[in-house]
Chimera marker file (.cmm) of the C-alpha trace (Angstrom):
<marker_set name="trace">
<marker id="1" x="-195.726" y="97.903" z="109.090" r="1" g="1" b="0" radius="0.5"/>
<marker id="2" x="-195.298" y="99.287" z="112.583" r="1" g="1" b="0" radius="0.5"/>
<marker id="3" x="-195.347" y="95.830" z="114.093" r="1" g="1" b="0" radius="0.5"/>
<marker id="4" x="-192.654" y="94.717" z="111.657" r="1" g="1" b="0" radius="0.5"/>
<marker id="5" x="-190.457" y="97.671" z="112.623" r="1" g="1" b="0" radius="0.5"/>
<marker id="6" x="-190.966" y="96.920" z="116.318" r="1" g="1" b="0" radius="0.5"/>
<marker id="7" x="-190.062" y="93.280" z="115.736" r="1" g="1" b="0" radius="0.5"/>
<marker id="8" x="-186.936" y="94.305" z="113.814" r="1" g="1" b="0" radius="0.5"/>
<marker id="9" x="-185.883" y="96.728" z="116.544" r="1" g="1" b="0" radius="0.5"/>
<marker id="10" x="-186.365" y="94.031" z="119.142" r="1" g="1" b="0" radius="0.5"/>
<marker id="11" x="-184.251" y="91.615" z="117.094" r="1" g="1" b="0" radius="0.5"/>
<marker id="12" x="-181.542" y="94.236" z="116.592" r="1" g="1" b="0" radius="0.5"/>
<marker id="13" x="-181.347" y="95.574" z="120.135" r="1" g="1" b="0" radius="0.5"/>
<marker id="14" x="-182.448" y="92.908" z="122.607" r="1" g="1" b="0" radius="0.5"/>
<marker id="15" x="-183.205" y="89.406" z="121.389" r="1" g="1" b="0" radius="0.5"/>
<marker id="16" x="-180.508" y="86.786" z="121.814" r="1" g="1" b="0" radius="0.5"/>
<marker id="17" x="-180.456" y="83.016" z="121.596" r="1" g="1" b="0" radius="0.5"/>
<marker id="18" x="-177.700" y="81.502" z="123.734" r="1" g="1" b="0" radius="0.5"/>
<marker id="19" x="-175.963" y="78.163" z="123.290" r="1" g="1" b="0" radius="0.5"/>
<marker id="20" x="-173.505" y="75.944" z="125.071" r="1" g="1" b="0" radius="0.5"/>
<marker id="21" x="-171.475" y="73.173" z="123.408" r="1" g="1" b="0" radius="0.5"/>
<marker id="22" x="-174.494" y="70.869" z="123.071" r="1" g="1" b="0" radius="0.5"/>
<marker id="23" x="-177.739" y="72.832" z="122.907" r="1" g="1" b="0" radius="0.5"/>
<marker id="24" x="-179.725" y="76.036" z="123.071" r="1" g="1" b="0" radius="0.5"/>
<marker id="25" x="-179.625" y="77.374" z="126.614" r="1" g="1" b="0" radius="0.5"/>
<marker id="26" x="-182.137" y="80.215" z="126.282" r="1" g="1" b="0" radius="0.5"/>
<marker id="27" x="-185.210" y="78.093" z="126.907" r="1" g="1" b="0" radius="0.5"/>
<marker id="28" x="-187.114" y="80.283" z="129.352" r="1" g="1" b="0" radius="0.5"/>
<marker id="29" x="-189.445" y="82.852" z="127.773" r="1" g="1" b="0" radius="0.5"/>
<marker id="30" x="-189.629" y="84.884" z="130.983" r="1" g="1" b="0" radius="0.5"/>
<marker id="31" x="-185.898" y="85.708" z="130.638" r="1" g="1" b="0" radius="0.5"/>
<marker id="32" x="-185.942" y="86.230" z="126.840" r="1" g="1" b="0" radius="0.5"/>
<marker id="33" x="-185.611" y="89.977" z="126.327" r="1" g="1" b="0" radius="0.5"/>
<marker id="34" x="-187.819" y="91.779" z="123.837" r="1" g="1" b="0" radius="0.5"/>
<marker id="35" x="-188.590" y="95.424" z="123.232" r="1" g="1" b="0" radius="0.5"/>
<marker id="36" x="-191.254" y="96.699" z="125.619" r="1" g="1" b="0" radius="0.5"/>
<marker id="37" x="-194.045" y="99.112" z="124.748" r="1" g="1" b="0" radius="0.5"/>
<marker id="38" x="-192.295" y="101.789" z="126.834" r="1" g="1" b="0" radius="0.5"/>
<marker id="39" x="-189.072" y="101.362" z="124.814" r="1" g="1" b="0" radius="0.5"/>
<marker id="40" x="-190.825" y="101.473" z="121.452" r="1" g="1" b="0" radius="0.5"/>
<marker id="41" x="-190.244" y="104.748" z="119.600" r="1" g="1" b="0" radius="0.5"/>
<marker id="42" x="-192.908" y="106.542" z="117.631" r="1" g="1" b="0" radius="0.5"/>
<marker id="43" x="-193.011" y="105.005" z="114.160" r="1" g="1" b="0" radius="0.5"/>
<marker id="44" x="-194.362" y="106.836" z="111.150" r="1" g="1" b="0" radius="0.5"/>
<marker id="45" x="-195.380" y="104.721" z="108.161" r="1" g="1" b="0" radius="0.5"/>
<marker id="46" x="-195.486" y="106.222" z="104.687" r="1" g="1" b="0" radius="0.5"/>
<marker id="47" x="-197.252" y="104.046" z="102.142" r="1" g="1" b="0" radius="0.5"/>
<marker id="48" x="-196.446" y="104.246" z="98.465" r="1" g="1" b="0" radius="0.5"/>
<marker id="49" x="-198.872" y="103.131" z="95.810" r="1" g="1" b="0" radius="0.5"/>
<marker id="50" x="-197.285" y="100.722" z="93.335" r="1" g="1" b="0" radius="0.5"/>
<marker id="51" x="-200.355" y="99.534" z="91.463" r="1" g="1" b="0" radius="0.5"/>
<marker id="52" x="-198.108" y="98.509" z="88.563" r="1" g="1" b="0" radius="0.5"/>
<marker id="53" x="-196.459" y="95.857" z="90.795" r="1" g="1" b="0" radius="0.5"/>
<marker id="54" x="-199.580" y="94.083" z="91.992" r="1" g="1" b="0" radius="0.5"/>
<marker id="55" x="-200.414" y="93.147" z="95.555" r="1" g="1" b="0" radius="0.5"/>
<marker id="56" x="-197.484" y="93.023" z="97.960" r="1" g="1" b="0" radius="0.5"/>
<marker id="57" x="-196.721" y="92.154" z="101.549" r="1" g="1" b="0" radius="0.5"/>
<marker id="58" x="-196.777" y="94.429" z="104.525" r="1" g="1" b="0" radius="0.5"/>
<marker id="59" x="-195.120" y="94.098" z="107.894" r="1" g="1" b="0" radius="0.5"/>
<marker id="60" x="-192.960" y="91.023" z="107.274" r="1" g="1" b="0" radius="0.5"/>
<marker id="61" x="-190.565" y="92.972" z="105.082" r="1" g="1" b="0" radius="0.5"/>
<marker id="62" x="-190.128" y="95.751" z="107.628" r="1" g="1" b="0" radius="0.5"/>
<marker id="63" x="-188.524" y="93.593" z="110.323" r="1" g="1" b="0" radius="0.5"/>
<marker id="64" x="-185.769" y="92.427" z="107.970" r="1" g="1" b="0" radius="0.5"/>
<marker id="65" x="-184.716" y="95.998" z="107.170" r="1" g="1" b="0" radius="0.5"/>
<marker id="66" x="-184.347" y="97.309" z="110.695" r="1" g="1" b="0" radius="0.5"/>
<marker id="67" x="-181.205" y="95.475" z="111.982" r="1" g="1" b="0" radius="0.5"/>
<marker id="68" x="-179.061" y="96.583" z="108.999" r="1" g="1" b="0" radius="0.5"/>
<marker id="69" x="-180.374" y="100.146" z="109.426" r="1" g="1" b="0" radius="0.5"/>
<marker id="70" x="-179.442" y="100.130" z="113.122" r="1" g="1" b="0" radius="0.5"/>
<marker id="71" x="-175.997" y="98.707" z="112.265" r="1" g="1" b="0" radius="0.5"/>
<marker id="72" x="-175.486" y="101.460" z="109.675" r="1" g="1" b="0" radius="0.5"/>
<marker id="73" x="-176.453" y="104.116" z="112.229" r="1" g="1" b="0" radius="0.5"/>
<marker id="74" x="-173.948" y="102.674" z="114.717" r="1" g="1" b="0" radius="0.5"/>
<marker id="75" x="-171.282" y="102.686" z="112.002" r="1" g="1" b="0" radius="0.5"/>
<marker id="76" x="-172.067" y="106.306" z="111.145" r="1" g="1" b="0" radius="0.5"/>
<marker id="77" x="-171.744" y="107.251" z="114.816" r="1" g="1" b="0" radius="0.5"/>
<marker id="78" x="-168.652" y="105.195" z="115.700" r="1" g="1" b="0" radius="0.5"/>
<marker id="79" x="-166.821" y="104.186" z="112.520" r="1" g="1" b="0" radius="0.5"/>
<marker id="80" x="-167.100" y="100.460" z="113.323" r="1" g="1" b="0" radius="0.5"/>
<marker id="81" x="-169.576" y="97.908" z="111.983" r="1" g="1" b="0" radius="0.5"/>
<marker id="82" x="-171.421" y="95.826" z="114.556" r="1" g="1" b="0" radius="0.5"/>
<marker id="83" x="-171.364" y="92.189" z="113.472" r="1" g="1" b="0" radius="0.5"/>
<marker id="84" x="-173.105" y="90.605" z="116.430" r="1" g="1" b="0" radius="0.5"/>
<marker id="85" x="-176.700" y="90.675" z="117.568" r="1" g="1" b="0" radius="0.5"/>
<marker id="86" x="-178.081" y="92.001" z="119.709" r="1" g="1" b="0" radius="0.5"/>
<marker id="87" x="-176.578" y="95.448" z="119.316" r="1" g="1" b="0" radius="0.5"/>
<marker id="88" x="-176.959" y="96.105" z="123.033" r="1" g="1" b="0" radius="0.5"/>
<marker id="89" x="-174.741" y="98.271" z="125.258" r="1" g="1" b="0" radius="0.5"/>
<marker id="90" x="-172.560" y="95.315" z="126.298" r="1" g="1" b="0" radius="0.5"/>
<marker id="91" x="-171.807" y="94.240" z="122.718" r="1" g="1" b="0" radius="0.5"/>
<marker id="92" x="-171.339" y="97.799" z="121.444" r="1" g="1" b="0" radius="0.5"/>
<marker id="93" x="-168.982" y="98.636" z="124.351" r="1" g="1" b="0" radius="0.5"/>
<marker id="94" x="-166.885" y="95.567" z="123.526" r="1" g="1" b="0" radius="0.5"/>
<marker id="95" x="-166.848" y="96.598" z="119.873" r="1" g="1" b="0" radius="0.5"/>
<marker id="96" x="-165.686" y="100.114" z="120.718" r="1" g="1" b="0" radius="0.5"/>
<marker id="97" x="-162.987" y="98.794" z="123.060" r="1" g="1" b="0" radius="0.5"/>
<marker id="98" x="-161.670" y="96.542" z="120.290" r="1" g="1" b="0" radius="0.5"/>
<marker id="99" x="-161.562" y="99.567" z="117.971" r="1" g="1" b="0" radius="0.5"/>
<marker id="100" x="-159.500" y="101.521" z="120.478" r="1" g="1" b="0" radius="0.5"/>
<marker id="101" x="-156.841" y="98.799" z="120.581" r="1" g="1" b="0" radius="0.5"/>
<marker id="102" x="-154.714" y="97.829" z="123.584" r="1" g="1" b="0" radius="0.5"/>
<marker id="103" x="-154.772" y="100.230" z="126.509" r="1" g="1" b="0" radius="0.5"/>
<link id1="1" id2="2" r="1" g="1" b="0" radius="0.2"/>
<link id1="2" id2="3" r="1" g="1" b="0" radius="0.2"/>
<link id1="3" id2="4" r="1" g="1" b="0" radius="0.2"/>
<link id1="4" id2="5" r="1" g="1" b="0" radius="0.2"/>
<link id1="5" id2="6" r="1" g="1" b="0" radius="0.2"/>
<link id1="6" id2="7" r="1" g="1" b="0" radius="0.2"/>
<link id1="7" id2="8" r="1" g="1" b="0" radius="0.2"/>
<link id1="8" id2="9" r="1" g="1" b="0" radius="0.2"/>
<link id1="9" id2="10" r="1" g="1" b="0" radius="0.2"/>
<link id1="10" id2="11" r="1" g="1" b="0" radius="0.2"/>
<link id1="11" id2="12" r="1" g="1" b="0" radius="0.2"/>
<link id1="12" id2="13" r="1" g="1" b="0" radius="0.2"/>
<link id1="13" id2="14" r="1" g="1" b="0" radius="0.2"/>
<link id1="14" id2="15" r="1" g="1" b="0" radius="0.2"/>
<link id1="15" id2="16" r="1" g="1" b="0" radius="0.2"/>
<link id1="16" id2="17" r="1" g="1" b="0" radius="0.2"/>
<link id1="17" id2="18" r="1" g="1" b="0" radius="0.2"/>
<link id1="18" id2="19" r="1" g="1" b="0" radius="0.2"/>
<link id1="19" id2="20" r="1" g="1" b="0" radius="0.2"/>
<link id1="20" id2="21" r="1" g="1" b="0" radius="0.2"/>
<link id1="21" id2="22" r="1" g="1" b="0" radius="0.2"/>
<link id1="22" id2="23" r="1" g="1" b="0" radius="0.2"/>
<link id1="23" id2="24" r="1" g="1" b="0" radius="0.2"/>
<link id1="24" id2="25" r="1" g="1" b="0" radius="0.2"/>
<link id1="25" id2="26" r="1" g="1" b="0" radius="0.2"/>
<link id1="26" id2="27" r="1" g="1" b="0" radius="0.2"/>
<link id1="27" id2="28" r="1" g="1" b="0" radius="0.2"/>
<link id1="28" id2="29" r="1" g="1" b="0" radius="0.2"/>
<link id1="29" id2="30" r="1" g="1" b="0" radius="0.2"/>
<link id1="30" id2="31" r="1" g="1" b="0" radius="0.2"/>
<link id1="31" id2="32" r="1" g="1" b="0" radius="0.2"/>
<link id1="32" id2="33" r="1" g="1" b="0" radius="0.2"/>
<link id1="33" id2="34" r="1" g="1" b="0" radius="0.2"/>
<link id1="34" id2="35" r="1" g="1" b="0" radius="0.2"/>
<link id1="35" id2="36" r="1" g="1" b="0" radius="0.2"/>
<link id1="36" id2="37" r="1" g="1" b="0" radius="0.2"/>
<link id1="37" id2="38" r="1" g="1" b="0" radius="0.2"/>
<link id1="38" id2="39" r="1" g="1" b="0" radius="0.2"/>
<link id1="39" id2="40" r="1" g="1" b="0" radius="0.2"/>
<link id1="40" id2="41" r="1" g="1" b="0" radius="0.2"/>
<link id1="41" id2="42" r="1" g="1" b="0" radius="0.2"/>
<link id1="42" id2="43" r="1" g="1" b="0" radius="0.2"/>
<link id1="43" id2="44" r="1" g="1" b="0" radius="0.2"/>
<link id1="44" id2="45" r="1" g="1" b="0" radius="0.2"/>
<link id1="45" id2="46" r="1" g="1" b="0" radius="0.2"/>
<link id1="46" id2="47" r="1" g="1" b="0" radius="0.2"/>
<link id1="47" id2="48" r="1" g="1" b="0" radius="0.2"/>
<link id1="48" id2="49" r="1" g="1" b="0" radius="0.2"/>
<link id1="49" id2="50" r="1" g="1" b="0" radius="0.2"/>
<link id1="50" id2="51" r="1" g="1" b="0" radius="0.2"/>
<link id1="51" id2="52" r="1" g="1" b="0" radius="0.2"/>
<link id1="52" id2="53" r="1" g="1" b="0" radius="0.2"/>
<link id1="53" id2="54" r="1" g="1" b="0" radius="0.2"/>
<link id1="54" id2="55" r="1" g="1" b="0" radius="0.2"/>
<link id1="55" id2="56" r="1" g="1" b="0" radius="0.2"/>
<link id1="56" id2="57" r="1" g="1" b="0" radius="0.2"/>
<link id1="57" id2="58" r="1" g="1" b="0" radius="0.2"/>
<link id1="58" id2="59" r="1" g="1" b="0" radius="0.2"/>
<link id1="59" id2="60" r="1" g="1" b="0" radius="0.2"/>
<link id1="60" id2="61" r="1" g="1" b="0" radius="0.2"/>
<link id1="61" id2="62" r="1" g="1" b="0" radius="0.2"/>
<link id1="62" id2="63" r="1" g="1" b="0" radius="0.2"/>
<link id1="63" id2="64" r="1" g="1" b="0" radius="0.2"/>
<link id1="64" id2="65" r="1" g="1" b="0" radius="0.2"/>
<link id1="65" id2="66" r="1" g="1" b="0" radius="0.2"/>
<link id1="66" id2="67" r="1" g="1" b="0" radius="0.2"/>
<link id1="67" id2="68" r="1" g="1" b="0" radius="0.2"/>
<link id1="68" id2="69" r="1" g="1" b="0" radius="0.2"/>
<link id1="69" id2="70" r="1" g="1" b="0" radius="0.2"/>
<link id1="70" id2="71" r="1" g="1" b="0" radius="0.2"/>
<link id1="71" id2="72" r="1" g="1" b="0" radius="0.2"/>
<link id1="72" id2="73" r="1" g="1" b="0" radius="0.2"/>
<link id1="73" id2="74" r="1" g="1" b="0" radius="0.2"/>
<link id1="74" id2="75" r="1" g="1" b="0" radius="0.2"/>
<link id1="75" id2="76" r="1" g="1" b="0" radius="0.2"/>
<link id1="76" id2="77" r="1" g="1" b="0" radius="0.2"/>
<link id1="77" id2="78" r="1" g="1" b="0" radius="0.2"/>
<link id1="78" id2="79" r="1" g="1" b="0" radius="0.2"/>
<link id1="79" id2="80" r="1" g="1" b="0" radius="0.2"/>
<link id1="80" id2="81" r="1" g="1" b="0" radius="0.2"/>
<link id1="81" id2="82" r="1" g="1" b="0" radius="0.2"/>
<link id1="82" id2="83" r="1" g="1" b="0" radius="0.2"/>
<link id1="83" id2="84" r="1" g="1" b="0" radius="0.2"/>
<link id1="84" id2="85" r="1" g="1" b="0" radius="0.2"/>
<link id1="85" id2="86" r="1" g="1" b="0" radius="0.2"/>
<link id1="86" id2="87" r="1" g="1" b="0" radius="0.2"/>
<link id1="87" id2="88" r="1" g="1" b="0" radius="0.2"/>
<link id1="88" id2="89" r="1" g="1" b="0" radius="0.2"/>
<link id1="89" id2="90" r="1" g="1" b="0" radius="0.2"/>
<link id1="90" id2="91" r="1" g="1" b="0" radius="0.2"/>
<link id1="91" id2="92" r="1" g="1" b="0" radius="0.2"/>
<link id1="92" id2="93" r="1" g="1" b="0" radius="0.2"/>
<link id1="93" id2="94" r="1" g="1" b="0" radius="0.2"/>
<link id1="94" id2="95" r="1" g="1" b="0" radius="0.2"/>
<link id1="95" id2="96" r="1" g="1" b="0" radius="0.2"/>
<link id1="96" id2="97" r="1" g="1" b="0" radius="0.2"/>
<link id1="97" id2="98" r="1" g="1" b="0" radius="0.2"/>
<link id1="98" id2="99" r="1" g="1" b="0" radius="0.2"/>
<link id1="99" id2="100" r="1" g="1" b="0" radius="0.2"/>
<link id1="100" id2="101" r="1" g="1" b="0" radius="0.2"/>
<link id1="101" id2="102" r="1" g="1" b="0" radius="0.2"/>
<link id1="102" id2="103" r="1" g="1" b="0" radius="0.2"/>
</marker_set>
């Protein structure tokens, strides 16, 4: 579960595939940004027993839930919904400037 949360946070906050008119341009793994161990917050996992539902998955589901949760937190803090990944400082600053309207 923790690894799924870390993967989801990385997707939400850092990972970005870039394109030009013809192809993917982010082809170098050394420049592809992912969450580092130092940036990873403490994650507490609470497991619930659902024996009536049979065997279920684990970490794969967690990564899909994190980006919408981060977007909701940004909305709660700013009043605007981020609609672009990653939700990094550059993209959030642009979003907030667009909310403010013309200067």
